[in-house]
N, C-alpha and C positions, 0 to 999 in steps of 0.2 A: 548565410544560413537561416533556415528558416525560423521564427520566432513562433513558440507553441500556444496556441489559443486556450485559456480555459474556459469550461464550458459550465455553466451552473448545474447541479443536480438537478432542478426543473427541466431543464434542455435535455439533459441525457434522456430522464424518464421519458419525457414525451416523444423522444427520437425513437426510444426503443417500442414505448408503445405504438408508434406510428409501423415501425417495422411488422410487429407482431401483428397489426389489424390489417395493413394490407399486403400481408404474405399472398392472399389470394389472389390477388390482381397483378401480379408478376409471374413468371414463370421457376423462379427460385428465389431462397432467402435471399442469396448474394446480389441478386437483381433489385428486391427491395431495397436492400441495404446501399445497392448502388445509387440510387434514385433519390432516397431520404437524405444521403449523406449529401447529396449534391445541394438538396435544399436548404439544408441548415447549416451547410458552411465548413463541414469538418469532412476529413478523408474515410474512404470508404472503411479502412481498415479499424478506423478508431470507432466508427460507430459498430462494424462487426465486433470489436474487444467489447462493448457496451452492453450488447446482445448477448454475448457469452458470460458475462459477469451476471447478468439478469437470469440468465437460463440456471447457473451455478447456485445464485439467490434463491429461486423458487423452486429448486430441486430438481429440475429437468436437465441436468447436465453435471457430470460428478466434478468434484475440485471444491476448494477453499472458497467458501463465501466471503461479503464483503464484511459481515462482522469476524470472521477467524481471521483475514486478513489486517483489520483492523487491532483484533486482540495481540495477535503475533508481533505487531509494529511496537505495542505498550511493551510486551514482556522483552522484547530484543532492546527496547529502551531502557526497562528497568536492571536487567543484565549488566547493559553498558556502564549504569549509574553505580551498580554494586562492584562492578570491578573496578572501577576507579577508584571508589572508598575503601575497597579490600587493599589497595595500593598504597592509600595514603596510609590506612592502620600498619600495613607492613614497613613502611618508610618511618615511621613514628616508632614502631616499636624497636625498630633496629637503633635509631637516634638514641632512644631511651636506654635499652641495654647497654649502647656505647657509654652513654653517660654514666651510668651506674660502675661499669667496670674502671672507667678512668677515675672516677671518684675514690673506689676501694685502692687503685694502686696509690694514688697520691697520699691515702690516710695511714 
């Protein structure tokens, strides 16, 4: 199994910039991507993903921007935490309701 390599944001930005700047030197965007991916040590598909995300971030392509995706992750995390808190409150409420019933029955 291959270990995935993390590339720094600077490397990603530079690679995308290289694709944009060298587009005229290649017959297609994909040819530019293949050439540059080989030079920086990532797969062509990985670099294509970075280029597509850059295009979304700069309004050249439809779809969620990096900021949108980060906000969505934050909201999903918040929803998860709120659901946990709700579950805890439901259990506590049920516990105290049962304790109150037990107290009334005994008195």
